[in-house]
Backbone atoms as SQL, in Angstrom:
CREATE TABLE atoms (id INTEGER PRIMARY KEY, chain TEXT, resi INTEGER, resn TEXT, atom TEXT, x REAL, y REAL, z REAL);
INSERT INTO atoms VALUES
  (1, 'A', 1, 'MET', 'N', 76.113, 118.444, 95.928),
  (2, 'A', 1, 'MET', 'CA', 77.136, 118.959, 96.832),
  (3, 'A', 1, 'MET', 'C', 77.983, 117.792, 97.350),
  (4, 'A', 2, 'LYS', 'N', 79.271, 117.949, 97.276),
  (5, 'A', 2, 'LYS', 'CA', 80.183, 116.899, 97.718),
  (6, 'A', 2, 'LYS', 'C', 80.371, 116.925, 99.233),
  (7, 'A', 3, 'LEU', 'N', 80.577, 115.743, 99.781),
  (8, 'A', 3, 'LEU', 'CA', 80.911, 115.610, 101.194),
  (9, 'A', 3, 'LEU', 'C', 82.390, 115.936, 101.339),
  (10, 'A', 4, 'ARG', 'N', 82.712, 116.913, 102.182),
  (11, 'A', 4, 'ARG', 'CA', 84.098, 117.328, 102.380),
  (12, 'A', 4, 'ARG', 'C', 84.690, 116.550, 103.552),
  (13, 'A', 5, 'VAL', 'N', 85.813, 115.863, 103.294),
  (14, 'A', 5, 'VAL', 'CA', 86.430, 114.984, 104.281),
  (15, 'A', 5, 'VAL', 'C', 87.871, 115.403, 104.519),
  (16, 'A', 6, 'TYR', 'N', 88.250, 115.450, 105.791),
  (17, 'A', 6, 'TYR', 'CA', 89.635, 115.710, 106.177),
  (18, 'A', 6, 'TYR', 'C', 90.184, 114.440, 106.828),
  (19, 'A', 7, 'LEU', 'N', 91.372, 114.009, 106.402),
  (20, 'A', 7, 'LEU', 'CA', 92.010, 112.822, 106.968),
  (21, 'A', 7, 'LEU', 'C', 93.030, 113.225, 108.014),
  (22, 'A', 8, 'ASP', 'N', 92.832, 112.765, 109.227),
  (23, 'A', 8, 'ASP', 'CA', 93.773, 113.007, 110.319),
  (24, 'A', 8, 'ASP', 'C', 94.361, 111.658, 110.724),
  (25, 'A', 9, 'VAL', 'N', 95.246, 111.150, 109.863),
  (26, 'A', 9, 'VAL', 'CA', 95.834, 109.826, 110.059),
  (27, 'A', 9, 'VAL', 'C', 97.348, 109.981, 109.991),
  (28, 'A', 10, 'SER', 'N', 98.041, 109.567, 111.038),
  (29, 'A', 10, 'SER', 'CA', 99.484, 109.809, 111.115),
  (30, 'A', 10, 'SER', 'C', 100.295, 108.874, 110.218),
  (31, 'A', 11, 'ASP', 'N', 99.868, 107.643, 110.042),
  (32, 'A', 11, 'ASP', 'CA', 100.611, 106.692, 109.219),
  (33, 'A', 11, 'ASP', 'C', 100.430, 107.042, 107.742),
  (34, 'A', 12, 'ALA', 'N', 101.532, 107.349, 107.065),
  (35, 'A', 12, 'ALA', 'CA', 101.463, 107.816, 105.677),
  (36, 'A', 12, 'ALA', 'C', 100.873, 106.774, 104.736),
  (37, 'A', 13, 'VAL', 'N', 101.210, 105.519, 104.927),
  (38, 'A', 13, 'VAL', 'CA', 100.696, 104.463, 104.053),
  (39, 'A', 13, 'VAL', 'C', 99.181, 104.341, 104.219),
  (40, 'A', 14, 'THR', 'N', 98.733, 104.315, 105.457),
  (41, 'A', 14, 'THR', 'CA', 97.294, 104.220, 105.725),
  (42, 'A', 14, 'THR', 'C', 96.570, 105.436, 105.172),
  (43, 'A', 15, 'ARG', 'N', 97.162, 106.615, 105.368),
  (44, 'A', 15, 'ARG', 'CA', 96.549, 107.851, 104.873),
  (45, 'A', 15, 'ARG', 'C', 96.386, 107.806, 103.355),
  (46, 'A', 16, 'ARG', 'N', 97.428, 107.357, 102.639),
  (47, 'A', 16, 'ARG', 'CA', 97.357, 107.268, 101.178),
  (48, 'A', 16, 'ARG', 'C', 96.306, 106.255, 100.726),
  (49, 'A', 17, 'ARG', 'N', 96.225, 105.130, 101.419),
  (50, 'A', 17, 'ARG', 'CA', 95.252, 104.101, 101.037),
  (51, 'A', 17, 'ARG', 'C', 93.823, 104.590, 101.250),
  (52, 'A', 18, 'VAL', 'N', 93.575, 105.218, 102.386),
  (53, 'A', 18, 'VAL', 'CA', 92.229, 105.733, 102.664),
  (54, 'A', 18, 'VAL', 'C', 91.895, 106.859, 101.692),
  (55, 'A', 19, 'ALA', 'N', 92.852, 107.733, 101.427),
  (56, 'A', 19, 'ALA', 'CA', 92.620, 108.829, 100.483),
  (57, 'A', 19, 'ALA', 'C', 92.277, 108.290, 99.093),
  (58, 'A', 20, 'ALA', 'N', 92.977, 107.254, 98.656),
  (59, 'A', 20, 'ALA', 'CA', 92.691, 106.670, 97.345),
  (60, 'A', 20, 'ALA', 'C', 91.275, 106.108, 97.295),
  (61, 'A', 21, 'LEU', 'N', 90.855, 105.461, 98.371),
  (62, 'A', 21, 'LEU', 'CA', 89.488, 104.930, 98.421),
  (63, 'A', 21, 'LEU', 'C', 88.459, 106.053, 98.364),
  (64, 'A', 22, 'LEU', 'N', 88.717, 107.115, 99.094),
  (65, 'A', 22, 'LEU', 'CA', 87.778, 108.228, 99.124),
  (66, 'A', 22, 'LEU', 'C', 87.743, 108.969, 97.789),
  (67, 'A', 23, 'LYS', 'N', 88.883, 109.129, 97.156),
  (68, 'A', 23, 'LYS', 'CA', 88.945, 109.840, 95.877),
  (69, 'A', 23, 'LYS', 'C', 88.204, 109.093, 94.772),
  (70, 'A', 24, 'ALA', 'N', 88.043, 107.784, 94.949),
  (71, 'A', 24, 'ALA', 'CA', 87.330, 106.985, 93.945),
  (72, 'A', 24, 'ALA', 'C', 85.836, 107.305, 93.918),
  (73, 'A', 25, 'ASP', 'N', 85.351, 107.939, 94.961),
  (74, 'A', 25, 'ASP', 'CA', 83.931, 108.311, 95.034),
  (75, 'A', 25, 'ASP', 'C', 83.775, 109.755, 94.571),
  (76, 'A', 26, 'ALA', 'N', 83.017, 109.947, 93.521),
  (77, 'A', 26, 'ALA', 'CA', 82.835, 111.286, 92.952),
  (78, 'A', 26, 'ALA', 'C', 82.091, 112.236, 93.887),
  (79, 'A', 27, 'GLU', 'N', 81.433, 111.714, 94.880),
  (80, 'A', 27, 'GLU', 'CA', 80.659, 112.529, 95.820),
  (81, 'A', 27, 'GLU', 'C', 81.475, 112.986, 97.032),
  (82, 'A', 28, 'ILE', 'N', 82.768, 112.663, 97.046),
  (83, 'A', 28, 'ILE', 'CA', 83.627, 113.011, 98.183),
  (84, 'A', 28, 'ILE', 'C', 84.776, 113.886, 97.711),
  (85, 'A', 29, 'ALA', 'N', 85.041, 114.942, 98.465),
  (86, 'A', 29, 'ALA', 'CA', 86.185, 115.815, 98.190),
  (87, 'A', 29, 'ALA', 'C', 87.060, 115.859, 99.436),
  (88, 'A', 30, 'LEU', 'N', 88.343, 115.604, 99.264),
  (89, 'A', 30, 'LEU', 'CA', 89.272, 115.709, 100.389),
  (90, 'A', 30, 'LEU', 'C', 89.674, 117.170, 100.555),
  (91, 'A', 31, 'VAL', 'N', 89.698, 117.628, 101.800),
  (92, 'A', 31, 'VAL', 'CA', 90.086, 119.003, 102.087),
  (93, 'A', 31, 'VAL', 'C', 91.354, 119.015, 102.924),
  (94, 'A', 32, 'GLY', 'N', 92.059, 120.129, 102.912),
  (95, 'A', 32, 'GLY', 'CA', 93.350, 120.224, 103.585),
  (96, 'A', 32, 'GLY', 'C', 93.315, 120.659, 105.035),
  (97, 'A', 33, 'ALA', 'N', 92.157, 121.064, 105.542),
  (98, 'A', 33, 'ALA', 'CA', 92.078, 121.519, 106.929),
  (99, 'A', 33, 'ALA', 'C', 90.793, 120.999, 107.576),
  (100, 'A', 34, 'ALA', 'N', 90.899, 120.635, 108.818),
  (101, 'A', 34, 'ALA', 'CA', 89.751, 120.068, 109.531),
  (102, 'A', 34, 'ALA', 'C', 88.580, 121.041, 109.598),
  (103, 'A', 35, 'HIS', 'N', 88.867, 122.325, 109.757),
  (104, 'A', 35, 'HIS', 'CA', 87.772, 123.292, 109.886),
  (105, 'A', 35, 'HIS', 'C', 86.995, 123.493, 108.578),
  (106, 'A', 36, 'ASP', 'N', 87.532, 123.013, 107.452),
  (107, 'A', 36, 'ASP', 'CA', 86.841, 123.093, 106.162),
  (108, 'A', 36, 'ASP', 'C', 86.011, 121.843, 105.863),
  (109, 'A', 37, 'ALA', 'N', 86.072, 120.843, 106.742),
  (110, 'A', 37, 'ALA', 'CA', 85.470, 119.546, 106.467),
  (111, 'A', 37, 'ALA', 'C', 84.085, 119.385, 107.078),
  (112, 'A', 38, 'ASP', 'N', 83.298, 118.539, 106.410),
  (113, 'A', 38, 'ASP', 'CA', 82.025, 118.103, 106.983),
  (114, 'A', 38, 'ASP', 'C', 82.271, 116.958, 107.964),
  (115, 'A', 39, 'ILE', 'N', 83.286, 116.137, 107.634),
  (116, 'A', 39, 'ILE', 'CA', 83.648, 114.981, 108.460),
  (117, 'A', 39, 'ILE', 'C', 85.163, 114.933, 108.591),
  (118, 'A', 40, 'VAL', 'N', 85.641, 114.634, 109.786),
  (119, 'A', 40, 'VAL', 'CA', 87.066, 114.417, 110.022),
  (120, 'A', 40, 'VAL', 'C', 87.256, 112.939, 110.338),
  (121, 'A', 41, 'LEU', 'N', 88.032, 112.269, 109.511),
  (122, 'A', 41, 'LEU', 'CA', 88.363, 110.873, 109.761),
  (123, 'A', 41, 'LEU', 'C', 89.703, 110.838, 110.466),
  (124, 'A', 42, 'SER', 'N', 89.712, 110.322, 111.684),
  (125, 'A', 42, 'SER', 'CA', 90.965, 110.289, 112.425),
  (126, 'A', 42, 'SER', 'C', 91.155, 108.935, 113.072),
  (127, 'A', 43, 'GLU', 'N', 92.386, 108.697, 113.472),
  (128, 'A', 43, 'GLU', 'CA', 92.698, 107.471, 114.194),
  (129, 'A', 43, 'GLU', 'C', 92.036, 107.549, 115.561),
  (130, 'A', 44, 'GLN', 'N', 91.472, 106.433, 115.962),
  (131, 'A', 44, 'GLN', 'CA', 90.857, 106.404, 117.276),
  (132, 'A', 44, 'GLN', 'C', 91.866, 105.852, 118.260),
  (133, 'A', 45, 'VAL', 'N', 92.174, 106.639, 119.252),
  (134, 'A', 45, 'VAL', 'CA', 93.061, 106.196, 120.315),
  (135, 'A', 45, 'VAL', 'C', 92.195, 105.990, 121.539),
  (136, 'A', 46, 'VAL', 'N', 92.184, 104.749, 122.011),
  (137, 'A', 46, 'VAL', 'CA', 91.298, 104.404, 123.114),
  (138, 'A', 46, 'VAL', 'C', 92.143, 104.101, 124.340),
  (139, 'A', 47, 'PRO', 'N', 92.096, 104.959, 125.368),
  (140, 'A', 47, 'PRO', 'CA', 92.850, 104.670, 126.582),
  (141, 'A', 47, 'PRO', 'C', 92.239, 103.476, 127.298),
  (142, 'A', 48, 'LEU', 'N', 93.087, 102.678, 127.922),
  (143, 'A', 48, 'LEU', 'CA', 92.624, 101.495, 128.633),
  (144, 'A', 48, 'LEU', 'C', 92.537, 101.772, 130.120),
  (145, 'A', 49, 'ARG', 'N', 91.918, 100.828, 130.810),
  (146, 'A', 49, 'ARG', 'CA', 91.745, 100.996, 132.256),
  (147, 'A', 49, 'ARG', 'C', 93.102, 101.108, 132.949),
  (148, 'A', 50, 'ASN', 'N', 93.090, 101.753, 134.091),
  (149, 'A', 50, 'ASN', 'CA', 94.327, 101.891, 134.866),
  (150, 'A', 50, 'ASN', 'C', 94.680, 100.561, 135.482),
  (151, 'A', 51, 'GLY', 'N', 95.934, 100.308, 135.662),
  (152, 'A', 51, 'GLY', 'CA', 96.369, 99.061, 136.263),
  (153, 'A', 51, 'GLY', 'C', 97.770, 98.735, 135.818),
  (154, 'A', 52, 'PRO', 'N', 98.336, 97.682, 136.359),
  (155, 'A', 52, 'PRO', 'CA', 99.714, 97.342, 136.044),
  (156, 'A', 52, 'PRO', 'C', 99.948, 97.029, 134.569),
  (157, 'A', 53, 'ALA', 'N', 98.961, 96.421, 133.900),
  (158, 'A', 53, 'ALA', 'CA', 99.160, 96.079, 132.487),
  (159, 'A', 53, 'ALA', 'C', 99.316, 97.334, 131.643),
  (160, 'A', 54, 'VAL', 'N', 98.547, 98.364, 131.961),
  (161, 'A', 54, 'VAL', 'CA', 98.636, 99.607, 131.204),
  (162, 'A', 54, 'VAL', 'C', 99.958, 100.295, 131.488),
  (163, 'A', 55, 'ALA', 'N', 100.373, 100.286, 132.743),
  (164, 'A', 55, 'ALA', 'CA', 101.632, 100.931, 133.094),
  (165, 'A', 55, 'ALA', 'C', 102.800, 100.235, 132.390),
  (166, 'A', 56, 'ALA', 'N', 102.685, 98.927, 132.179),
  (167, 'A', 56, 'ALA', 'CA', 103.765, 98.186, 131.536),
  (168, 'A', 56, 'ALA', 'C', 103.767, 98.365, 130.021),
  (169, 'A', 57, 'SER', 'N', 102.634, 98.770, 129.439),
  (170, 'A', 57, 'SER', 'CA', 102.573, 98.922, 127.994),
  (171, 'A', 57, 'SER', 'C', 103.178, 100.267, 127.585),
  (172, 'A', 58, 'PRO', 'N', 103.666, 100.355, 126.339),
  (173, 'A', 58, 'PRO', 'CA', 104.355, 101.575, 125.923),
  (174, 'A', 58, 'PRO', 'C', 103.504, 102.833, 126.028),
  (175, 'A', 59, 'ASN', 'N', 102.253, 102.787, 125.589),
  (176, 'A', 59, 'ASN', 'CA', 101.447, 104.003, 125.641),
  (177, 'A', 59, 'ASN', 'C', 100.033, 103.758, 126.147),
  (178, 'A', 60, 'GLY', 'N', 99.737, 102.540, 126.617),
  (179, 'A', 60, 'GLY', 'CA', 98.446, 102.268, 127.232),
  (180, 'A', 60, 'GLY', 'C', 97.280, 102.182, 126.272),
  (181, 'A', 61, 'VAL', 'N', 97.532, 102.043, 124.982),
  (182, 'A', 61, 'VAL', 'CA', 96.445, 101.932, 124.019),
  (183, 'A', 61, 'VAL', 'C', 96.715, 100.764, 123.077),
  (184, 'A', 62, 'LEU', 'N', 95.653, 100.221, 122.522),
  (185, 'A', 62, 'LEU', 'CA', 95.810, 99.162, 121.541),
  (186, 'A', 62, 'LEU', 'C', 96.163, 99.769, 120.193),
  (187, 'A', 63, 'SER', 'N', 97.082, 99.133, 119.507),
  (188, 'A', 63, 'SER', 'CA', 97.406, 99.580, 118.150),
  (189, 'A', 63, 'SER', 'C', 96.244, 99.200, 117.237),
  (190, 'A', 64, 'ALA', 'N', 96.246, 99.748, 116.052),
  (191, 'A', 64, 'ALA', 'CA', 95.189, 99.439, 115.091),
  (192, 'A', 64, 'ALA', 'C', 95.167, 97.941, 114.781),
  (193, 'A', 65, 'ARG', 'N', 96.320, 97.325, 114.635),
  (194, 'A', 65, 'ARG', 'CA', 96.379, 95.899, 114.319),
  (195, 'A', 65, 'ARG', 'C', 95.924, 95.053, 115.502),
  (196, 'A', 66, 'GLU', 'N', 96.285, 95.462, 116.725),
  (197, 'A', 66, 'GLU', 'CA', 95.813, 94.745, 117.914),
  (198, 'A', 66, 'GLU', 'C', 94.292, 94.820, 118.007),
  (199, 'A', 67, 'LEU', 'N', 93.741, 95.964, 117.666),
  (200, 'A', 67, 'LEU', 'CA', 92.290, 96.130, 117.666),
  (201, 'A', 67, 'LEU', 'C', 91.651, 95.236, 116.602),
  (202, 'A', 68, 'ASP', 'N', 92.275, 95.139, 115.427),
  (203, 'A', 68, 'ASP', 'CA', 91.788, 94.233, 114.385),
  (204, 'A', 68, 'ASP', 'C', 91.744, 92.797, 114.896),
  (205, 'A', 69, 'VAL', 'N', 92.828, 92.377, 115.539),
  (206, 'A', 69, 'VAL', 'CA', 92.907, 91.007, 116.066),
  (207, 'A', 69, 'VAL', 'C', 91.834, 90.784, 117.125),
  (208, 'A', 70, 'LEU', 'N', 91.665, 91.716, 118.035),
  (209, 'A', 70, 'LEU', 'CA', 90.651, 91.588, 119.077),
  (210, 'A', 70, 'LEU', 'C', 89.256, 91.452, 118.478),
  (211, 'A', 71, 'ARG', 'N', 88.951, 92.249, 117.482),
  (212, 'A', 71, 'ARG', 'CA', 87.624, 92.201, 116.864),
  (213, 'A', 71, 'ARG', 'C', 87.395, 90.883, 116.123),
  (214, 'A', 72, 'LEU', 'N', 88.436, 90.328, 115.527),
  (215, 'A', 72, 'LEU', 'CA', 88.302, 89.035, 114.853),
  (216, 'A', 72, 'LEU', 'C', 88.175, 87.900, 115.868),
  (217, 'A', 73, 'VAL', 'N', 88.863, 88.023, 116.998),
  (218, 'A', 73, 'VAL', 'CA', 88.693, 87.050, 118.083),
  (219, 'A', 73, 'VAL', 'C', 87.241, 87.086, 118.554),
  (220, 'A', 74, 'ALA', 'N', 86.684, 88.286, 118.660),
  (221, 'A', 74, 'ALA', 'CA', 85.291, 88.439, 119.097),
  (222, 'A', 74, 'ALA', 'C', 84.321, 87.778, 118.123),
  (223, 'A', 75, 'ARG', 'N', 84.698, 87.706, 116.855),
  (224, 'A', 75, 'ARG', 'CA', 83.858, 87.039, 115.851),
  (225, 'A', 75, 'ARG', 'C', 84.003, 85.529, 115.910),
  (226, 'A', 76, 'GLY', 'N', 84.895, 85.037, 116.792),
  (227, 'A', 76, 'GLY', 'CA', 85.058, 83.601, 116.977),
  (228, 'A', 76, 'GLY', 'C', 86.090, 82.960, 116.084),
  (229, 'A', 77, 'LEU', 'N', 86.926, 83.756, 115.416),
  (230, 'A', 77, 'LEU', 'CA', 87.926, 83.203, 114.515),
  (231, 'A', 77, 'LEU', 'C', 89.103, 82.632, 115.288),
  (232, 'A', 78, 'SER', 'N', 89.682, 81.554, 114.766),
  (233, 'A', 78, 'SER', 'CA', 90.889, 80.967, 115.342),
  (234, 'A', 78, 'SER', 'C', 92.094, 81.803, 114.910),
  (235, 'A', 79, 'ASN', 'N', 93.254, 81.526, 115.519),
  (236, 'A', 79, 'ASN', 'CA', 94.469, 82.252, 115.124),
  (237, 'A', 79, 'ASN', 'C', 94.771, 82.052, 113.646),
  (238, 'A', 80, 'LYS', 'N', 94.571, 80.836, 113.145),
  (239, 'A', 80, 'LYS', 'CA', 94.835, 80.548, 111.740),
  (240, 'A', 80, 'LYS', 'C', 93.882, 81.337, 110.836),
  (241, 'A', 81, 'GLU', 'N', 92.614, 81.412, 111.224),
  (242, 'A', 81, 'GLU', 'CA', 91.637, 82.167, 110.437),
  (243, 'A', 81, 'GLU', 'C', 91.936, 83.666, 110.476),
  (244, 'A', 82, 'ILE', 'N', 92.346, 84.162, 111.646),
  (245, 'A', 82, 'ILE', 'CA', 92.707, 85.580, 111.771),
  (246, 'A', 82, 'ILE', 'C', 93.904, 85.885, 110.878),
  (247, 'A', 83, 'ALA', 'N', 94.896, 84.989, 110.888),
  (248, 'A', 83, 'ALA', 'CA', 96.080, 85.173, 110.045),
  (249, 'A', 83, 'ALA', 'C', 95.678, 85.270, 108.574),
  (250, 'A', 84, 'GLY', 'N', 94.777, 84.408, 108.152),
  (251, 'A', 84, 'GLY', 'CA', 94.315, 84.445, 106.769),
  (252, 'A', 84, 'GLY', 'C', 93.564, 85.724, 106.447),
  (253, 'A', 85, 'GLU', 'N', 92.719, 86.155, 107.361),
  (254, 'A', 85, 'GLU', 'CA', 91.919, 87.368, 107.164),
  (255, 'A', 85, 'GLU', 'C', 92.798, 88.614, 107.060),
  (256, 'A', 86, 'LEU', 'N', 93.856, 88.670, 107.877),
  (257, 'A', 86, 'LEU', 'CA', 94.721, 89.854, 107.921),
  (258, 'A', 86, 'LEU', 'C', 95.980, 89.718, 107.062),
  (259, 'A', 87, 'ALA', 'N', 96.135, 88.567, 106.421),
  (260, 'A', 87, 'ALA', 'CA', 97.314, 88.301, 105.580),
  (261, 'A', 87, 'ALA', 'C', 98.617, 88.442, 106.369),
  (262, 'A', 88, 'ILE', 'N', 98.627, 87.817, 107.559),
  (263, 'A', 88, 'ILE', 'CA', 99.821, 87.789, 108.405),
  (264, 'A', 88, 'ILE', 'C', 100.025, 86.341, 108.852),
  (265, 'A', 89, 'THR', 'N', 101.132, 86.058, 109.518),
  (266, 'A', 89, 'THR', 'CA', 101.391, 84.698, 109.984),
  (267, 'A', 89, 'THR', 'C', 100.675, 84.430, 111.303),
  (268, 'A', 90, 'THR', 'N', 100.501, 83.154, 111.614),
  (269, 'A', 90, 'THR', 'CA', 99.885, 82.809, 112.900),
  (270, 'A', 90, 'THR', 'C', 100.779, 83.260, 114.055),
  (271, 'A', 91, 'HIS', 'N', 102.083, 83.250, 113.841),
  (272, 'A', 91, 'HIS', 'CA', 103.001, 83.743, 114.877),
  (273, 'A', 91, 'HIS', 'C', 102.724, 85.221, 115.176),
  (274, 'A', 92, 'THR', 'N', 102.492, 86.005, 114.131),
  (275, 'A', 92, 'THR', 'CA', 102.201, 87.430, 114.313),
  (276, 'A', 92, 'THR', 'C', 100.868, 87.613, 115.025),
  (277, 'A', 93, 'VAL', 'N', 99.890, 86.774, 114.706),
  (278, 'A', 93, 'VAL', 'CA', 98.604, 86.832, 115.415),
  (279, 'A', 93, 'VAL', 'C', 98.824, 86.580, 116.898),
  (280, 'A', 94, 'LYS', 'N', 99.604, 85.554, 117.229),
  (281, 'A', 94, 'LYS', 'CA', 99.892, 85.239, 118.634),
  (282, 'A', 94, 'LYS', 'C', 100.580, 86.415, 119.328),
  (283, 'A', 95, 'PHE', 'N', 101.506, 87.053, 118.616),
  (284, 'A', 95, 'PHE', 'CA', 102.215, 88.213, 119.158),
  (285, 'A', 95, 'PHE', 'C', 101.237, 89.342, 119.477),
  (286, 'A', 96, 'HIS', 'N', 100.358, 89.665, 118.507),
  (287, 'A', 96, 'HIS', 'CA', 99.378, 90.734, 118.719),
  (288, 'A', 96, 'HIS', 'C', 98.400, 90.370, 119.833),
  (289, 'A', 97, 'LEU', 'N', 97.966, 89.129, 119.860),
  (290, 'A', 97, 'LEU', 'CA', 97.018, 88.697, 120.882),
  (291, 'A', 97, 'LEU', 'C', 97.646, 88.772, 122.276),
  (292, 'A', 98, 'ALA', 'N', 98.906, 88.395, 122.396),
  (293, 'A', 98, 'ALA', 'CA', 99.602, 88.501, 123.681),
  (294, 'A', 98, 'ALA', 'C', 99.670, 89.967, 124.129),
  (295, 'A', 99, 'ALA', 'N', 99.916, 90.862, 123.187),
  (296, 'A', 99, 'ALA', 'CA', 99.965, 92.293, 123.518),
  (297, 'A', 99, 'ALA', 'C', 98.593, 92.794, 123.957),
  (298, 'A', 100, 'VAL', 'N', 97.543, 92.332, 123.295),
  (299, 'A', 100, 'VAL', 'CA', 96.175, 92.716, 123.675),
  (300, 'A', 100, 'VAL', 'C', 95.886, 92.261, 125.103),
  (301, 'A', 101, 'LEU', 'N', 96.193, 91.001, 125.395),
  (302, 'A', 101, 'LEU', 'CA', 95.925, 90.470, 126.736),
  (303, 'A', 101, 'LEU', 'C', 96.689, 91.257, 127.797),
  (304, 'A', 102, 'GLU', 'N', 97.941, 91.563, 127.499),
  (305, 'A', 102, 'GLU', 'CA', 98.755, 92.319, 128.461),
  (306, 'A', 102, 'GLU', 'C', 98.209, 93.729, 128.669),
  (307, 'A', 103, 'LYS', 'N', 97.916, 94.416, 127.581),
  (308, 'A', 103, 'LYS', 'CA', 97.433, 95.796, 127.682),
  (309, 'A', 103, 'LYS', 'C', 96.074, 95.886, 128.358),
  (310, 'A', 104, 'LEU', 'N', 95.219, 94.890, 128.129),
  (311, 'A', 104, 'LEU', 'CA', 93.908, 94.901, 128.773),
  (312, 'A', 104, 'LEU', 'C', 93.962, 94.359, 130.196),
  (313, 'A', 105, 'GLY', 'N', 95.065, 93.697, 130.544),
  (314, 'A', 105, 'GLY', 'CA', 95.213, 93.152, 131.884),
  (315, 'A', 105, 'GLY', 'C', 94.324, 91.940, 132.121),
  (316, 'A', 106, 'VAL', 'N', 94.183, 91.109, 131.083),
  (317, 'A', 106, 'VAL', 'CA', 93.354, 89.908, 131.188),
  (318, 'A', 106, 'VAL', 'C', 94.194, 88.680, 130.858),
  (319, 'A', 107, 'ARG', 'N', 93.606, 87.476, 131.110),
  (320, 'A', 107, 'ARG', 'CA', 94.378, 86.254, 130.910),
  (321, 'A', 107, 'ARG', 'C', 93.868, 85.362, 129.791),
  (322, 'A', 108, 'SER', 'N', 92.729, 85.688, 129.209),
  (323, 'A', 108, 'SER', 'CA', 92.191, 84.813, 128.170),
  (324, 'A', 108, 'SER', 'C', 91.539, 85.621, 127.049),
  (325, 'A', 109, 'ARG', 'N', 91.307, 84.931, 125.929),
  (326, 'A', 109, 'ARG', 'CA', 90.627, 85.543, 124.800),
  (327, 'A', 109, 'ARG', 'C', 89.224, 85.980, 125.204),
  (328, 'A', 110, 'THR', 'N', 88.559, 85.133, 125.975),
  (329, 'A', 110, 'THR', 'CA', 87.190, 85.431, 126.413),
  (330, 'A', 110, 'THR', 'C', 87.145, 86.687, 127.260),
  (331, 'A', 111, 'GLU', 'N', 88.071, 86.789, 128.205),
  (332, 'A', 111, 'GLU', 'CA', 88.135, 87.988, 129.046),
  (333, 'A', 111, 'GLU', 'C', 88.434, 89.227, 128.198),
  (334, 'A', 112, 'ALA', 'N', 89.318, 89.088, 127.217),
  (335, 'A', 112, 'ALA', 'CA', 89.670, 90.216, 126.360),
  (336, 'A', 112, 'ALA', 'C', 88.452, 90.702, 125.575),
  (337, 'A', 113, 'VAL', 'N', 87.697, 89.771, 125.020),
  (338, 'A', 113, 'VAL', 'CA', 86.505, 90.146, 124.256),
  (339, 'A', 113, 'VAL', 'C', 85.468, 90.792, 125.167),
  (340, 'A', 114, 'SER', 'N', 85.275, 90.200, 126.345),
  (341, 'A', 114, 'SER', 'CA', 84.300, 90.749, 127.295),
  (342, 'A', 114, 'SER', 'C', 84.662, 92.179, 127.690),
  (343, 'A', 115, 'LEU', 'N', 85.913, 92.399, 128.055),
  (344, 'A', 115, 'LEU', 'CA', 86.353, 93.735, 128.435),
  (345, 'A', 115, 'LEU', 'C', 86.310, 94.676, 127.224),
  (346, 'A', 116, 'GLY', 'N', 86.709, 94.157, 126.078),
  (347, 'A', 116, 'GLY', 'CA', 86.668, 94.969, 124.860),
  (348, 'A', 116, 'GLY', 'C', 85.264, 95.448, 124.540),
  (349, 'A', 117, 'MET', 'N', 84.264, 94.604, 124.773),
  (350, 'A', 117, 'MET', 'CA', 82.876, 94.996, 124.538),
  (351, 'A', 117, 'MET', 'C', 82.448, 96.058, 125.544),
  (352, 'A', 118, 'ARG', 'N', 82.820, 95.874, 126.805),
  (353, 'A', 118, 'ARG', 'CA', 82.455, 96.859, 127.828),
  (354, 'A', 118, 'ARG', 'C', 83.112, 98.213, 127.596),
  (355, 'A', 119, 'LYS', 'N', 84.333, 98.196, 127.050),
  (356, 'A', 119, 'LYS', 'CA', 85.081, 99.433, 126.800),
  (357, 'A', 119, 'LYS', 'C', 84.736, 100.059, 125.444),
  (358, 'A', 120, 'GLY', 'N', 83.903, 99.390, 124.654),
  (359, 'A', 120, 'GLY', 'CA', 83.541, 99.928, 123.352),
  (360, 'A', 120, 'GLY', 'C', 84.570, 99.655, 122.268),
  (361, 'A', 121, 'LEU', 'N', 85.532, 98.786, 122.541),
  (362, 'A', 121, 'LEU', 'CA', 86.553, 98.444, 121.549),
  (363, 'A', 121, 'LEU', 'C', 86.030, 97.455, 120.525),
  (364, 'A', 122, 'VAL', 'N', 85.067, 96.640, 120.955),
  (365, 'A', 122, 'VAL', 'CA', 84.490, 95.612, 120.095),
  (366, 'A', 122, 'VAL', 'C', 83.017, 95.953, 119.908),
  (367, 'A', 123, 'PRO', 'N', 82.584, 96.136, 118.671),
  (368, 'A', 123, 'PRO', 'CA', 81.153, 96.463, 118.449),
  (369, 'A', 123, 'PRO', 'C', 80.273, 95.263, 118.786),
  (370, 'A', 124, 'LEU', 'N', 79.069, 95.563, 119.244),
  (371, 'A', 124, 'LEU', 'CA', 78.129, 94.491, 119.587),
  (372, 'A', 124, 'LEU', 'C', 77.504, 93.915, 118.349);
């Protein structure tokens, strides 16, 4: 019996990439409606704590790329290493990291990781 999966991902490129990965597994069938699925894969939107940083951010949540950067910071990677891992420039890493710090309302990488762990954004 195949595992029935429904993709609830708004970004078309991401949806196509994930669908291609899932279709490569003969034990997985993509379905067209969530109620027909065994598992629903969706984007996780994590609201942040209330405060001025959240009010200043566009929607009060970390983007998927900001979350990627935060998790790599938690692994102890430098900006240069993060850039290499994500195939982006160090300038872009700095941009994402600045957005993470602002949205979380913290002033350092350490504070961001600590808060991210408490909020469940960074796995232990």
